[in-house]
C-alpha positions as CSV (number, residue, x, y, z in Angstrom):
1,M,15.4,23.3,-9.5
2,L,18.8,23.0,-10.7
3,E,18.1,19.8,-12.4
4,E,15.1,21.2,-14.1
5,V,17.1,23.8,-16.1
6,D,19.9,21.3,-17.2
7,F,18.8,20.3,-20.6
8,Y,21.0,17.3,-20.9
9,K,19.3,15.8,-18.1
10,E,15.8,16.6,-19.7
11,A,16.9,15.3,-23.0
12,A,17.9,12.1,-21.3
13,N,14.4,12.0,-19.6
14,I,12.6,12.5,-22.9
15,E,14.7,9.7,-24.8
16,A,14.2,7.1,-21.9
17,F,10.3,7.9,-22.0
18,R,10.7,7.4,-25.8
19,S,12.4,4.2,-25.6
20,Y,9.7,2.9,-23.2
21,L,7.2,3.9,-25.6
22,E,8.9,2.1,-28.3
23,A,9.7,-1.2,-26.3
24,M,6.1,-1.3,-25.1
25,G,4.6,-1.1,-28.5
26,L,3.0,2.4,-27.6
27,T,4.3,4.7,-30.1
28,R,1.1,4.6,-32.0
29,Q,-0.9,5.7,-28.8
30,A,1.4,8.3,-27.4
31,T,4.8,10.1,-28.1
32,A,7.3,12.7,-26.8
33,P,9.0,15.1,-28.9
34,K,12.2,13.8,-30.6
35,V,15.4,15.5,-29.3
36,Y,17.8,16.9,-32.0
37,Q,21.1,16.3,-29.9
38,H,23.3,17.9,-32.4
39,C,21.5,21.2,-31.8
40,S,21.2,21.0,-27.9
41,T,23.4,21.9,-25.0
42,K,23.2,22.2,-21.6
43,R,21.2,25.5,-22.0
44,I,19.6,24.9,-25.3
45,L,17.1,21.9,-25.9
46,T,15.9,21.6,-29.6
47,M,13.0,19.3,-30.1
48,E,10.7,18.1,-32.8
49,R,7.5,20.3,-32.9
50,L,4.2,18.7,-31.9
51,Y,0.7,20.0,-33.0
52,G,-2.1,19.4,-30.7
53,V,-4.3,20.9,-28.1
54,P,-4.3,20.5,-24.2
55,L,-6.4,18.0,-22.4
56,T,-8.8,20.7,-21.1
57,D,-9.8,21.9,-24.7
58,L,-13.1,20.2,-25.1
59,D,-14.2,21.6,-28.3
60,S,-10.9,21.0,-30.0
61,I,-10.6,17.3,-28.5
62,S,-14.1,16.4,-29.8
63,S,-13.0,17.5,-33.2
64,L,-10.1,15.5,-33.4
65,V,-11.3,12.0,-31.8
66,S,-14.8,10.3,-31.4
67,S,-14.3,9.3,-27.9
68,P,-12.3,11.8,-25.6
69,E,-12.6,9.1,-22.9
70,T,-10.7,6.6,-24.8
71,S,-8.0,9.1,-25.3
72,L,-7.9,9.9,-21.5
73,I,-7.6,6.2,-20.8
74,T,-4.8,6.1,-23.0
75,A,-3.0,8.8,-21.3
76,L,-3.5,7.2,-18.0
77,N,-2.2,3.9,-19.0
78,V,1.0,5.2,-20.7
79,W,1.6,7.3,-17.5
80,F,0.9,4.6,-14.9
81,G,2.9,2.2,-17.1
82,S,5.9,4.5,-17.0
83,L,5.9,4.4,-13.1
84,L,6.9,1.0,-13.3
85,A,8.9,0.7,-16.5
86,C,10.8,3.7,-16.3
87,E,13.5,5.1,-13.8
88,T,11.8,8.2,-13.6
89,F,8.2,9.5,-14.3
90,H,6.8,12.5,-15.7
91,A,6.0,14.8,-12.8
92,D,4.3,17.9,-14.2
93,V,1.3,16.5,-16.4
94,H,-0.6,19.8,-16.3
95,A,-2.7,20.7,-19.4
96,G,0.2,22.6,-21.0
97,N,2.4,19.3,-20.7
98,L,-0.3,16.8,-21.8
99,W,-1.7,17.1,-25.2
100,L,-4.0,15.5,-27.8
101,L,-2.1,15.6,-31.1
102,R,-3.8,16.2,-34.3
103,D,-3.1,12.3,-35.3
104,G,-4.9,11.3,-32.2
105,R,-2.0,10.5,-30.0
106,I,-1.3,11.7,-26.6
107,G,1.7,14.0,-26.5
108,F,3.8,14.4,-23.5
109,L,5.9,17.6,-23.2
110,D,8.4,19.2,-20.8
111,F,10.4,16.5,-19.1
112,G,12.0,18.9,-16.9
113,I,10.5,17.8,-13.7
114,V,10.7,14.1,-13.1
115,G,10.1,11.6,-10.1
116,R,11.9,8.7,-8.8
117,I,9.8,6.1,-6.9
118,S,11.1,3.8,-4.4
119,P,9.7,0.3,-3.7
120,K,8.4,1.2,-0.2
121,T,6.6,4.3,-1.4
122,W,5.1,2.5,-4.5
123,T,3.8,-0.2,-2.3
124,A,2.1,2.3,0.1
125,M,0.9,4.3,-3.0
126,E,-0.9,1.1,-4.2
127,V,-2.9,0.9,-1.1
128,F,-3.4,4.6,-1.0
129,L,-5.0,4.7,-4.5
130,A,-7.3,1.5,-3.9
131,S,-8.5,3.5,-0.6
132,I,-9.2,6.6,-2.5
133,A,-11.2,4.6,-5.0
134,T,-13.0,2.7,-2.4
135,E,-13.3,5.8,0.0
136,E,-11.7,3.6,2.9
137,Y,-10.0,6.3,4.8
138,E,-8.6,4.2,7.5
139,S,-6.6,2.1,4.7
140,M,-5.6,5.5,3.4
141,A,-4.4,6.7,6.8
142,S,-2.5,3.6,7.2
143,A,-0.7,3.9,3.7
144,L,0.1,7.6,4.5
145,I,1.6,6.4,7.9
146,E,3.7,3.8,6.1
147,M,5.1,6.6,3.6
148,G,5.7,9.0,6.2
149,A,8.8,9.1,8.5
150,T,7.7,9.6,12.1
151,D,8.6,8.5,15.5
152,K,5.3,9.3,17.0
153,D,2.2,7.0,17.6
154,V,-0.4,8.0,15.1
155,D,-4.2,7.9,15.8
156,V,-5.2,6.2,12.6
157,M,-9.1,6.8,13.2
158,A,-8.8,10.5,13.8
159,F,-6.4,10.8,11.0
160,A,-8.9,8.9,8.7
161,K,-11.6,11.2,9.6
162,D,-9.4,14.2,8.8
163,L,-8.6,12.8,5.4
164,E,-12.2,12.2,4.6
165,K,-13.0,15.8,5.1
166,I,-10.3,16.7,2.6
167,F,-11.2,14.2,0.1
168,S,-14.9,15.1,0.1
169,S,-14.0,18.7,-1.0
170,I,-12.6,17.4,-4.2
171,Q,-16.2,17.6,-5.7
172,D,-16.3,21.2,-4.9
173,L,-13.5,22.1,-6.9
174,D,-14.6,24.6,-9.6
175,T,-14.3,24.6,-13.4
176,E,-14.8,27.5,-15.7
177,L,-16.1,27.2,-19.3
178,I,-14.7,29.8,-21.6
179,V,-16.4,30.0,-24.9
180,A,-14.7,31.9,-27.7
181,T,-16.4,33.0,-31.0
182,A,-14.5,33.9,-34.3
183,R,-16.1,35.2,-37.7
184,D,-14.7,34.1,-41.0
185,R,-14.8,37.4,-42.8
186,T,-15.2,35.6,-46.4
187,T,-18.0,33.5,-45.3
188,N,-19.5,35.3,-42.5
189,A,-19.8,32.1,-40.5
190,T,-19.2,32.1,-37.0
191,A,-17.0,29.5,-35.2
192,V,-17.5,28.8,-31.6
193,S,-14.9,27.0,-29.4
194,A,-15.1,25.9,-25.7
195,N,-12.2,25.5,-23.2
196,V,-12.4,24.1,-19.7
197,V,-10.1,25.9,-17.3
198,V,-9.5,24.3,-13.7
199,D,-8.5,26.5,-11.1
200,E,-5.0,25.2,-10.2
201,R,-4.9,27.2,-7.2
202,Q,-7.6,25.1,-5.5
203,M,-6.0,21.8,-6.5
204,N,-2.8,23.1,-5.0
205,A,-4.8,24.0,-1.9
206,L,-6.4,20.4,-1.7
207,F,-2.8,18.9,-2.0
208,L,-1.5,21.0,0.5
209,D,-4.2,20.3,2.9
210,V,-3.3,16.7,2.8
211,I,0.4,17.3,3.5
212,R,-0.8,19.8,6.3
213,V,-3.1,17.5,8.0
214,S,-0.3,14.7,7.7
215,E,2.3,16.9,9.1
216,S,0.0,17.7,12.1
217,Y,0.4,14.0,12.8
218,G,4.1,14.0,12.6
219,L,4.4,12.7,9.2
220,K,7.1,13.8,6.6
221,F,6.8,12.5,3.2
222,P,9.2,11.8,0.6
223,R,9.2,14.2,-2.5
224,E,8.1,11.4,-4.8
225,F,4.8,11.1,-2.9
226,A,4.3,14.9,-3.2
227,L,4.9,14.8,-7.1
228,L,2.6,11.5,-7.5
229,M,-0.2,13.2,-5.5
230,K,-0.1,16.3,-7.8
231,Q,-0.2,14.4,-10.9
232,L,-3.3,12.4,-9.7
233,L,-5.1,15.4,-8.9
234,Y,-4.3,16.6,-12.4
235,F,-5.6,13.3,-13.9
236,D,-8.7,13.5,-11.6
237,R,-9.7,16.7,-13.2
238,Y,-9.0,15.4,-16.7
239,T,-11.5,12.6,-15.8
240,R,-14.1,15.0,-14.6
241,L,-13.9,17.1,-17.7
242,L,-13.4,14.2,-20.3
243,A,-15.3,11.3,-18.9
244,P,-17.3,12.1,-15.6
245,N,-18.7,8.7,-15.7
246,L,-15.2,7.1,-15.3
247,N,-13.6,6.0,-12.1
248,M,-9.7,6.0,-13.1
249,L,-8.9,3.9,-10.0
250,Q,-11.5,1.1,-10.6
251,D,-12.0,0.8,-14.4
252,Q,-10.7,-2.4,-15.7
253,R,-9.6,-0.6,-18.9
254,I,-7.0,1.3,-16.9
255,S,-3.9,-0.7,-15.8
256,I,-2.2,0.2,-12.5
257,V,0.3,-2.6,-12.4
258,S,0.9,-4.1,-9.1
259,N,3.9,-6.6,-9.6
260,R,6.6,-4.2,-9.0
261,G,9.1,-7.1,-8.6
262,S,8.8,-7.7,-12.5
263,R,9.9,-4.2,-13.1
264,S,13.5,-3.7,-14.5
265,R,14.2,-0.5,-12.8
266,N,16.9,0.8,-15.1
267,T,15.5,-0.5,-18.4
268,F,14.8,2.9,-19.5
269,R,16.7,5.7,-18.3
């Protein structure tokens, strides 16, 4: 928590992400606010103001771009790419921090919470992600065992069955459609906007269920796994809202780079 309120560190996180976008030629697809260093201190962070809407504002998104699905794919590719290219990754991509900007780019906001991923965790995460996509729960269980520190012999089959019960419940997460109307007093025209709200408490409960069941088998995960899991749940909800026919872990338009050996770990920091 102390690191989260150190604005020098947050400014460094933002600049590293902006350097990544520039080096990868992604500045036309995504951005993060420019930091005004001369106006910033450890307790004050002065940044460029971005204009846009959260990735859950369906009505506004549809008015800004012709394909919300394409915008979501861009957000996924930029974020997944940062896992490999940057020393840290954005670890708080809820709708308030991930926007579609007026110019059509994806805006990443608030770098106060970031994660650092180790080679061991990433290798296991790749197997874990693949197993989610294919619903191979034994592989999922094995990947989680690889990530978790334990001195116990884990019953993989029993663990897999418990995980299957949890992930089946993702389909049951609730969304609420909020419709707002506004009347123009001069033209008497009525504008209608819609915004989808995801029950974040349900998402957190799902995540905690995975941790709880894993701990019941003696597993203790590194913080980076918890952060990655939560971001994937956020992206899962955006996918269901903006591109319900998209499988974010199997679609070939989404790049989850597997060659970690090619990563220059300290290039963007």
